[in-house]
N, C-alpha and C positions, 0 to 999 in steps of 0.2 A: 504494500500500500504506500502511495506517495504522500510525503509531507505536504500539507496545505498551508500556504503562507500568503499574507496580505502585505503588499508594499505600496508606498505612497510616492507619487511623482508629480511633477509640474510640467505644463506645456506653455510656451510663450506665444502669444498672439501679437505679433509685431507688425504694425502698419506704418507706412510713411506716405506722405503726399508730395507729389512733384507736379507743379502747375495744377492742372485740373484732374490728375489721375491718382488713384490710390494703389499702392503696392503692398503685398503681403510677403513676409519672409517665411520661406518654406525650405525643408530639406527633402531630398529625393532618396528613398531607400534603395540600395543596390541589392542587399541580401540580409536576411534575418534567419539564421539557421534553426532557431527554436520555433516550435509550433505555437502560433498566435491565434487568437480568436478570429482575426481578419487577416487577409493577405496584405502584406506591406511591400513586398518586392516590386520595384518599378513604380511605386506610388509615392506621392508627396504627403508630408505631414508637418505639423508645427514642431519646431525644435523644443527639446526638453529632455527630462530624464528623472531617474529616481533620486530621492532625497537621501543623503547619507546620514547615518545616526549622529545626532547632535549638531547637524549642520543648520545654520540659519536659513530660513526659507528664501529670502531674497538672494543671498549669496549662492544658494544651490541653483536657482534659475539663471542667475548671471553666469555662473560657471558652465552650466550645460549649453547655454547659447554661444558662449565664446568657443567652447570645444567643438561644437557641431557646425557653427556657421562663421566664426571669426568676428561676429558682431557683438559689441558690448551693449547691454540693455539696462534699462531702469524698470524693474517690475512695478506694476500698478495693481488695480483691483481684480479679483476673480470674476470671470464671466461664464464659467460653465464647469461641468464635471463629467468625466467618462470613466468607464471601467472595462478592462479586458483581461484575458487570461493568457499566460505563457506556460507551456509545458516543457519541463526539463526532465532528464532521465529519472531523478529521484524526488522531484518536487513539482507541484502544481501551484503556480503563483497567480494570484489575482492582483492586478495593479489598478489602483484608484488614482486618477490624475485630475488635478485642478488646472483649468486654463486660466491664465492671467494676461490681461492687457499689459503690454510693455512698450516703452519708447526706446527706439534705437539711438544710441549716443555716438558711436564711432565703430570703425572696423571695416575690414576688407573681406569679402566673401571667400570662403574656402572651397576647394574642390573635394576630392575623395577624402573621407575620414573613416578610419577603422576603429570602432569601439570594441568593448569586451566581446560582445556577441553579434553586433549589428554593423554592417558596412553602409556608409552613406555615400552615394554617388556624387552629390553636390549640394550646395545651398544656393538659393536663388530668390530674388525679388520678383514676384509674379504680379502682373497687372490683373487686378480683380475683375475687370470687365472682360478680359480676353481668356482667362484661365477657366477650363472646364472642370469645376469642382467635382461634379458627380462622377466623371470618368477617371480623373487623375488623383483624387485625394483618398487617403486611407478612410474607409467607410465610416468608422465611428466618430471621426472629427468633422464630418460634413455639417451636421446640424448646428453645432456651436459656431463654426466659422460663418456659415450663411446667416445665422442670427445676428452676429456682430456686424458683418458688412451690410446687412439690410438697413442698418441705422446710419449709414454714412451719407 
């Protein structure tokens, strides 16, 4: 029988405006070898990750954004909540993630990033009017992102 564990994470919803257009900071997943609730390979998602024990919540989200995208952010208010499961050989993990609005402060986008278990193909600022969220985004992130951008 597998151990059942709950972990907490944060996702950054980072928007920037240039002239009359809004752009959203996303990462594109290259591979995720562990079995997830939804397929993430080849899909885009908001940057973020698990909170380390004892880590400050703001510092955790700042660290994850810098590692995954190269962009330094200032975390703001929560805007949504999702949960998914990841299956490891000896463990079934449920991850609960809080989405937070963030302001981008500085940074240059990164290309390929290899994390412990996931490989990110790239990070990218996508034009919210031209990006096909339903086709290209990780399924469980779609409702939160659409809700936020509908208010712009």
